[in-house]
Structures are given as C-alpha cells and as structure tokens.
C-alpha positions as CSV (number, residue, x, y, z in Angstrom):
1,M,-51.7,-17.5,76.9
2,L,-50.0,-20.7,78.1
3,I,-46.6,-21.9,77.1
4,A,-44.8,-25.1,78.0
5,A,-41.7,-24.8,80.2
6,V,-39.5,-26.1,77.4
7,T,-40.8,-23.4,75.1
8,L,-39.8,-20.8,77.8
9,A,-36.4,-22.4,77.8
10,E,-36.1,-22.1,74.0
11,C,-37.1,-18.4,74.2
12,L,-34.4,-17.8,76.8
13,V,-31.5,-19.2,74.8
14,A,-30.7,-15.9,72.9
15,P,-31.0,-13.7,76.1
16,A,-28.7,-16.2,77.9
17,K,-26.1,-15.7,75.2
18,L,-26.4,-12.0,75.6
19,G,-26.2,-12.1,79.4
20,N,-29.7,-10.9,80.2
21,V,-31.5,-14.1,80.8
22,D,-33.0,-12.9,84.2
23,E,-34.6,-9.9,82.6
24,A,-36.0,-11.9,79.7
25,D,-37.3,-14.6,82.0
26,A,-39.1,-12.1,84.2
27,A,-40.6,-10.4,81.1
28,L,-41.8,-13.7,79.6
29,R,-43.3,-14.9,82.9
30,A,-45.1,-11.6,83.2
31,A,-46.6,-12.0,79.7
32,F,-47.4,-15.7,79.7
33,D,-48.7,-18.4,82.0
34,I,-46.2,-21.3,82.2
35,E,-47.6,-24.8,82.2
36,D,-47.5,-26.5,85.7
37,H,-45.6,-29.7,86.1
38,D,-47.6,-32.7,84.9
39,D,-46.4,-36.2,85.6
40,S,-48.3,-37.5,82.5
41,A,-46.7,-35.0,80.1
42,P,-43.6,-37.0,79.2
43,R,-45.6,-40.0,78.2
44,R,-48.0,-37.9,76.0
45,W,-45.0,-36.1,74.4
46,A,-43.2,-39.3,73.7
47,S,-46.4,-40.9,72.2
48,R,-47.0,-37.9,70.0
49,R,-43.4,-37.8,68.8
50,A,-43.4,-41.6,68.1
51,V,-46.5,-41.1,65.8
52,A,-45.4,-37.8,64.2
53,G,-41.7,-38.4,63.9
54,S,-41.0,-34.8,64.6
55,R,-38.4,-33.1,66.8
56,L,-39.4,-33.2,70.5
57,P,-40.2,-29.5,70.9
58,D,-43.1,-29.8,68.4
59,P,-44.9,-32.6,70.2
60,I,-44.5,-30.7,73.5
61,V,-46.1,-27.6,72.0
62,M,-49.0,-29.6,70.5
63,E,-49.7,-31.8,73.5
64,T,-49.6,-28.7,75.8
65,A,-52.2,-27.1,73.6
66,L,-54.4,-30.2,73.3
67,H,-54.1,-31.1,77.0
68,H,-55.3,-27.7,78.0
69,G,-58.1,-27.6,75.4
70,A,-56.6,-24.7,73.4
71,R,-58.1,-23.9,70.0
72,G,-54.7,-23.2,68.5
73,V,-51.0,-22.4,68.8
74,A,-48.8,-19.5,67.7
75,T,-45.8,-20.4,65.6
76,F,-43.9,-19.5,62.5
77,D,-42.4,-23.0,62.1
78,A,-43.7,-24.7,59.0
79,R,-43.4,-28.3,60.3
80,L,-45.2,-27.4,63.6
81,T,-47.9,-25.6,61.6
82,A,-48.6,-28.7,59.5
83,S,-48.6,-31.0,62.6
84,C,-50.9,-28.7,64.5
85,R,-53.3,-28.4,61.6
86,S,-53.4,-32.2,61.2
87,A,-54.2,-32.4,64.9
88,G,-57.1,-30.0,64.5
89,L,-55.5,-26.9,66.0
90,D,-55.7,-23.5,64.5
91,V,-52.4,-21.7,63.9
92,L,-51.7,-18.1,64.6
93,G,-48.9,-16.7,62.5
94,D,-48.9,-19.7,60.2
95,M,-46.8,-19.7,57.1
C-alpha cells in the first residue's frame, strides 16, 4: 500500500506528542510505501482542492490514489469517503 508523505506526517502527530515519533515512523515505513517526490503533485492537489472545496489533506489522498492508478483508498473520514466515491474510487473502511 502506498501513502502520501503528508498522510505519514498526520499519522506521526500523536506519536510525536508521546515522544516516540522515531519508532512510529520506522514502523509505518516498514508497513507502507511512501510516495516519492513528484513535482506535479502540488498543482494536482491544488486543482482538486479548488474543485472539491475540501481540506487539503483530502485532495492529497485522492490525487495520490488516482495518480498511481489505485482502485481505492482506506479511510474512516466521511467527507473523504464521499469525495473518493465521486471520483470513482472504492473506499475500504467507509462509513
């Protein structure tokens, strides 16, 4: 499974507050592939956000999935679920 770097950052906020960000980072990197840097990504994210009007993390997740030809995303966020479905993506863990 692939995740965007910003998603990794979001996953690391709680461990950072608890003082074990290094261990959490290592575990997540062992479990997931992290998207490589892509110069076109910020333009795609901005365009998706402009159309959808959603918070920036949602367009990043959607565009990462669409750009890499994913069939779906994993989320428990209701807004992201709706946006992904409208973009033709399946949702694992949908609400």
